[in-house]
VMD Tcl script that builds the backbone (N, CA, C; Angstrom):
set m [mol new atoms 264]
animate dup $m
set s [atomselect $m all]
$s set {name element resname resid chain x y z} {
  {N N TYR 1 A -52.480 -23.130 6.796}
  {CA C TYR 1 A -52.968 -21.854 7.286}
  {C C TYR 1 A -54.484 -21.895 7.459}
  {N N ARG 2 A -54.954 -21.146 8.436}
  {CA C ARG 2 A -56.392 -21.012 8.635}
  {C C ARG 2 A -57.020 -20.368 7.402}
  {N N GLY 3 A -58.133 -20.929 6.966}
  {CA C GLY 3 A -58.873 -20.331 5.866}
  {C C GLY 3 A -58.370 -20.681 4.480}
  {N N MET 4 A -57.320 -21.460 4.386}
  {CA C MET 4 A -56.779 -21.828 3.076}
  {C C MET 4 A -57.037 -23.313 2.834}
  {N N ASP 5 A -58.301 -23.647 2.664}
  {CA C ASP 5 A -58.675 -25.052 2.524}
  {C C ASP 5 A -58.572 -25.543 1.082}
  {N N ILE 6 A -58.730 -24.665 0.130}
  {CA C ILE 6 A -58.690 -25.049 -1.277}
  {C C ILE 6 A -57.263 -24.902 -1.792}
  {N N GLY 7 A -56.790 -25.907 -2.508}
  {CA C GLY 7 A -55.468 -25.831 -3.123}
  {C C GLY 7 A -54.315 -26.113 -2.180}
  {N N SER 8 A -54.613 -26.549 -0.954}
  {CA C SER 8 A -53.540 -26.780 0.006}
  {C C SER 8 A -53.415 -28.245 0.417}
  {N N ALA 9 A -54.260 -29.102 -0.118}
  {CA C ALA 9 A -54.268 -30.532 0.230}
  {C C ALA 9 A -54.511 -30.756 1.720}
  {N N LYS 10 A -55.150 -29.787 2.356}
  {CA C LYS 10 A -55.468 -29.916 3.779}
  {C C LYS 10 A -56.494 -31.025 3.966}
  {N N PRO 11 A -56.320 -31.866 4.991}
  {CA C PRO 11 A -57.317 -32.915 5.233}
  {C C PRO 11 A -58.677 -32.293 5.547}
  {N N THR 12 A -59.728 -32.964 5.092}
  {CA C THR 12 A -61.079 -32.457 5.349}
  {C C THR 12 A -61.389 -32.511 6.840}
  {N N ARG 13 A -62.422 -31.804 7.241}
  {CA C ARG 13 A -62.858 -31.813 8.644}
  {C C ARG 13 A -63.221 -33.229 9.062}
  {N N GLU 14 A -63.846 -34.002 8.166}
  {CA C GLU 14 A -64.232 -35.374 8.481}
  {C C GLU 14 A -62.993 -36.228 8.778}
  {N N ILE 15 A -61.975 -36.091 7.974}
  {CA C ILE 15 A -60.731 -36.848 8.198}
  {C C ILE 15 A -60.084 -36.408 9.499}
  {N N GLN 16 A -60.064 -35.097 9.744}
  {CA C GLN 16 A -59.469 -34.598 10.983}
  {C C GLN 16 A -60.255 -35.057 12.211}
  {N N ASP 17 A -61.569 -35.242 12.052}
  {CA C ASP 17 A -62.377 -35.745 13.165}
  {C C ASP 17 A -62.065 -37.208 13.450}
  {N N ASP 18 A -61.707 -37.960 12.412}
  {CA C ASP 18 A -61.384 -39.382 12.556}
  {C C ASP 18 A -59.973 -39.611 13.087}
  {N N ILE 19 A -59.033 -38.845 12.570}
  {CA C ILE 19 A -57.614 -39.020 12.891}
  {C C ILE 19 A -57.068 -37.677 13.362}
  {N N LYS 20 A -56.490 -37.666 14.551}
  {CA C LYS 20 A -55.949 -36.425 15.117}
  {C C LYS 20 A -54.828 -35.891 14.225}
  {N N HIS 21 A -54.945 -34.636 13.825}
  {CA C HIS 21 A -53.907 -33.937 13.067}
  {C C HIS 21 A -53.375 -32.800 13.938}
  {N N HIS 22 A -52.111 -32.511 13.790}
  {CA C HIS 22 A -51.473 -31.430 14.546}
  {C C HIS 22 A -50.964 -30.379 13.572}
  {N N LEU 23 A -50.873 -29.164 14.031}
  {CA C LEU 23 A -50.334 -28.039 13.254}
  {C C LEU 23 A -51.145 -27.770 11.984}
  {N N VAL 24 A -52.441 -28.031 12.031}
  {CA C VAL 24 A -53.342 -27.690 10.934}
  {C C VAL 24 A -54.238 -26.556 11.428}
  {N N ASP 25 A -54.369 -25.505 10.637}
  {CA C ASP 25 A -55.195 -24.340 10.990}
  {C C ASP 25 A -54.702 -23.641 12.257}
  {N N THR 26 A -53.412 -23.614 12.465}
  {CA C THR 26 A -52.884 -22.985 13.677}
  {C C THR 26 A -52.463 -21.535 13.465}
  {N N HIS 27 A -52.286 -21.130 12.208}
  {CA C HIS 27 A -51.820 -19.773 11.942}
  {C C HIS 27 A -52.609 -19.133 10.809}
  {N N SER 28 A -52.750 -17.843 10.894}
  {CA C SER 28 A -53.396 -17.066 9.852}
  {C C SER 28 A -52.368 -16.740 8.765}
  {N N PRO 29 A -52.803 -16.615 7.515}
  {CA C PRO 29 A -51.857 -16.243 6.456}
  {C C PRO 29 A -51.200 -14.881 6.690}
  {N N THR 30 A -51.776 -14.051 7.544}
  {CA C THR 30 A -51.191 -12.733 7.813}
  {C C THR 30 A -50.128 -12.777 8.911}
  {N N GLU 31 A -50.020 -13.902 9.619}
  {CA C GLU 31 A -49.011 -14.055 10.669}
  {C C GLU 31 A -47.683 -14.511 10.075}
  {N N GLU 32 A -46.598 -14.099 10.718}
  {CA C GLU 32 A -45.290 -14.606 10.303}
  {C C GLU 32 A -45.212 -16.089 10.659}
  {N N TYR 33 A -44.789 -16.878 9.706}
  {CA C TYR 33 A -44.612 -18.310 9.933}
  {C C TYR 33 A -43.500 -18.782 9.019}
  {N N ASN 34 A -42.604 -19.574 9.558}
  {CA C ASN 34 A -41.469 -20.026 8.756}
  {C C ASN 34 A -41.034 -21.409 9.228}
  {N N ALA 35 A -40.010 -21.931 8.584}
  {CA C ALA 35 A -39.542 -23.288 8.881}
  {C C ALA 35 A -39.048 -23.424 10.320}
  {N N ALA 36 A -38.438 -22.385 10.854}
  {CA C ALA 36 A -37.947 -22.450 12.234}
  {C C ALA 36 A -39.113 -22.557 13.221}
  {N N ILE 37 A -40.157 -21.778 13.001}
  {CA C ILE 37 A -41.334 -21.844 13.870}
  {C C ILE 37 A -41.987 -23.210 13.735}
  {N N PHE 38 A -42.125 -23.674 12.497}
  {CA C PHE 38 A -42.702 -24.998 12.265}
  {C C PHE 38 A -41.927 -26.070 13.023}
  {N N ALA 39 A -40.606 -26.061 12.907}
  {CA C ALA 39 A -39.793 -27.097 13.545}
  {C C ALA 39 A -39.989 -27.088 15.062}
  {N N THR 40 A -40.029 -25.911 15.649}
  {CA C THR 40 A -40.242 -25.804 17.090}
  {C C THR 40 A -41.601 -26.383 17.477}
  {N N GLU 41 A -42.640 -26.005 16.745}
  {CA C GLU 41 A -43.977 -26.499 17.054}
  {C C GLU 41 A -44.093 -28.001 16.778}
  {N N ALA 42 A -43.485 -28.464 15.701}
  {CA C ALA 42 A -43.547 -29.889 15.355}
  {C C ALA 42 A -42.824 -30.734 16.399}
  {N N HIS 43 A -41.669 -30.267 16.879}
  {CA C HIS 43 A -40.955 -31.010 17.930}
  {C C HIS 43 A -41.835 -31.145 19.172}
  {N N GLY 44 A -42.548 -30.076 19.522}
  {CA C GLY 44 A -43.449 -30.140 20.673}
  {C C GLY 44 A -44.575 -31.134 20.448}
  {N N ALA 45 A -45.170 -31.123 19.260}
  {CA C ALA 45 A -46.250 -32.058 18.948}
  {C C ALA 45 A -45.742 -33.496 18.959}
  {N N ILE 46 A -44.562 -33.710 18.410}
  {CA C ILE 46 A -43.985 -35.055 18.362}
  {C C ILE 46 A -43.732 -35.583 19.780}
  {N N LYS 47 A -43.180 -34.736 20.638}
  {CA C LYS 47 A -42.944 -35.154 22.022}
  {C C LYS 47 A -44.253 -35.501 22.718}
  {N N ASP 48 A -45.280 -34.690 22.479}
  {CA C ASP 48 A -46.587 -34.946 23.078}
  {C C ASP 48 A -47.160 -36.274 22.597}
  {N N ILE 49 A -47.078 -36.523 21.304}
  {CA C ILE 49 A -47.616 -37.762 20.731}
  {C C ILE 49 A -46.890 -38.974 21.310}
  {N N ILE 50 A -45.575 -38.916 21.357}
  {CA C ILE 50 A -44.772 -40.026 21.898}
  {C C ILE 50 A -45.085 -40.249 23.371}
  {N N SER 51 A -45.288 -39.146 24.120}
  {CA C SER 51 A -45.570 -39.279 25.555}
  {C C SER 51 A -46.883 -40.011 25.807}
  {N N ARG 52 A -47.766 -40.023 24.803}
  {CA C ARG 52 A -49.040 -40.733 24.927}
  {C C ARG 52 A -48.966 -42.142 24.348}
  {N N GLY 53 A -47.729 -42.586 24.033}
  {CA C GLY 53 A -47.548 -43.940 23.532}
  {C C GLY 53 A -47.973 -44.125 22.085}
  {N N LYS 54 A -48.067 -43.036 21.352}
  {CA C LYS 54 A -48.488 -43.097 19.951}
  {C C LYS 54 A -47.281 -42.860 19.047}
  {N N LEU 55 A -47.436 -43.199 17.787}
  {CA C LEU 55 A -46.385 -43.022 16.792}
  {C C LEU 55 A -46.695 -41.791 15.940}
  {N N PRO 56 A -45.859 -40.766 15.980}
  {CA C PRO 56 A -46.116 -39.594 15.133}
  {C C PRO 56 A -45.782 -39.905 13.673}
  {N N VAL 57 A -46.607 -39.398 12.778}
  {CA C VAL 57 A -46.370 -39.527 11.344}
  {C C VAL 57 A -46.329 -38.115 10.781}
  {N N VAL 58 A -45.218 -37.755 10.181}
  {CA C VAL 58 A -45.044 -36.405 9.627}
  {C C VAL 58 A -45.342 -36.480 8.135}
  {N N VAL 59 A -46.326 -35.703 7.697}
  {CA C VAL 59 A -46.723 -35.698 6.288}
  {C C VAL 59 A -46.966 -34.267 5.826}
  {N N GLY 60 A -46.914 -34.079 4.520}
  {CA C GLY 60 A -47.235 -32.782 3.936}
  {C C GLY 60 A -46.103 -31.794 4.036}
  {N N GLY 61 A -46.378 -30.594 3.618}
  {CA C GLY 61 A -45.389 -29.532 3.667}
  {C C GLY 61 A -44.343 -29.642 2.578}
  {N N THR 62 A -43.242 -28.960 2.791}
  {CA C THR 62 A -42.162 -28.967 1.809}
  {C C THR 62 A -40.924 -29.624 2.396}
  {N N GLY 63 A -40.039 -30.046 1.523}
  {CA C GLY 63 A -38.782 -30.639 1.959}
  {C C GLY 63 A -37.982 -29.700 2.837}
  {N N PHE 64 A -38.075 -28.402 2.556}
  {CA C PHE 64 A -37.339 -27.416 3.348}
  {C C PHE 64 A -37.774 -27.460 4.808}
  {N N TYR 65 A -39.077 -27.538 5.054}
  {CA C TYR 65 A -39.578 -27.594 6.425}
  {C C TYR 65 A -39.180 -28.908 7.096}
  {N N ILE 66 A -39.221 -30.000 6.355}
  {CA C ILE 66 A -38.814 -31.291 6.908}
  {C C ILE 66 A -37.331 -31.275 7.269}
  {N N GLU 67 A -36.508 -30.663 6.413}
  {CA C GLU 67 A -35.078 -30.552 6.738}
  {C C GLU 67 A -34.872 -29.805 8.041}
  {N N TRP 68 A -35.574 -28.704 8.253}
  {CA C TRP 68 A -35.467 -27.960 9.515}
  {C C TRP 68 A -35.870 -28.853 10.687}
  {N N LEU 69 A -36.942 -29.620 10.509}
  {CA C LEU 69 A -37.420 -30.498 11.576}
  {C C LEU 69 A -36.379 -31.564 11.920}
  {N N LEU 70 A -35.819 -32.195 10.908}
  {CA C LEU 70 A -34.893 -33.304 11.133}
  {C C LEU 70 A -33.480 -32.864 11.494}
  {N N TYR 71 A -33.003 -31.801 10.850}
  {CA C TYR 71 A -31.579 -31.451 10.967}
  {C C TYR 71 A -31.313 -30.071 11.542}
  {N N GLY 72 A -32.348 -29.288 11.787}
  {CA C GLY 72 A -32.141 -27.931 12.269}
  {C C GLY 72 A -31.850 -26.977 11.128}
  {N N ARG 73 A -31.425 -25.800 11.482}
  {CA C ARG 73 A -31.164 -24.752 10.490}
  {C C ARG 73 A -30.117 -25.219 9.485}
  {N N PRO 74 A -30.448 -25.137 8.201}
  {CA C PRO 74 A -29.463 -25.575 7.205}
  {C C PRO 74 A -28.293 -24.607 7.117}
  {N N ASP 75 A -27.146 -25.147 6.761}
  {CA C ASP 75 A -25.992 -24.285 6.535}
  {C C ASP 75 A -26.247 -23.439 5.304}
  {N N ALA 76 A -25.967 -22.203 5.413}
  {CA C ALA 76 A -26.134 -21.293 4.276}
  {C C ALA 76 A -25.099 -20.189 4.418}
  {N N PRO 77 A -24.621 -19.692 3.312}
  {CA C PRO 77 A -23.671 -18.590 3.408}
  {C C PRO 77 A -24.371 -17.349 3.948}
  {N N PRO 78 A -23.633 -16.464 4.596}
  {CA C PRO 78 A -24.251 -15.238 5.089}
  {C C PRO 78 A -24.722 -14.388 3.903}
  {N N PRO 79 A -25.717 -13.521 4.124}
  {CA C PRO 79 A -26.191 -12.688 3.024}
  {C C PRO 79 A -25.132 -11.669 2.603}
  {N N THR 80 A -25.212 -11.282 1.358}
  {CA C THR 80 A -24.316 -10.215 0.891}
  {C C THR 80 A -24.719 -8.920 1.559}
  {N N ALA 81 A -23.850 -7.949 1.558}
  {CA C ALA 81 A -24.161 -6.645 2.160}
  {C C ALA 81 A -25.386 -6.035 1.477}
  {N N ALA 82 A -25.483 -6.164 0.156}
  {CA C ALA 82 A -26.622 -5.598 -0.574}
  {C C ALA 82 A -27.924 -6.274 -0.161}
  {N N ALA 83 A -27.912 -7.601 0.010}
  {CA C ALA 83 A -29.110 -8.317 0.404}
  {C C ALA 83 A -29.520 -7.956 1.836}
  {N N ALA 84 A -28.541 -7.848 2.729}
  {CA C ALA 84 A -28.829 -7.483 4.115}
  {C C ALA 84 A -29.409 -6.075 4.186}
  {N N GLU 85 A -28.865 -5.148 3.395}
  {CA C GLU 85 A -29.365 -3.787 3.393}
  {C C GLU 85 A -30.789 -3.738 2.845}
  {N N LYS 86 A -31.052 -4.487 1.782}
  {CA C LYS 86 A -32.378 -4.523 1.187}
  {C C LYS 86 A -33.406 -5.104 2.163}
  {N N ALA 87 A -33.007 -6.065 2.973}
  {CA C ALA 87 A -33.916 -6.717 3.914}
  {C C ALA 87 A -34.249 -5.826 5.109}
  {N N SER 88 A -33.402 -4.863 5.408}
  {CA C SER 88 A -33.655 -4.032 6.587}
  {C C SER 88 A -34.403 -2.774 6.288}
}
mol reanalyze $m
mol bondsrecalc $m
mol representation Tube
mol addrep $m
């Protein structure tokens, strides 16, 4: 997230200047962002990198986001009626 440089293991500006990073500082903490959005954006970045003859390296984040990237939406049971009502 933009502005969250401490405690996030984000690469420094110097490292980012040396090695191109994608999907860093692209969203504000106040914006909605989730694994589905990440996967869509990551697929686009990966296609772009490959189209330039480069090898994409996916690092960081959580296993949940990587699962979305590699396998799509995970199977999960539908929410209970109480959970669905609480969410709306």
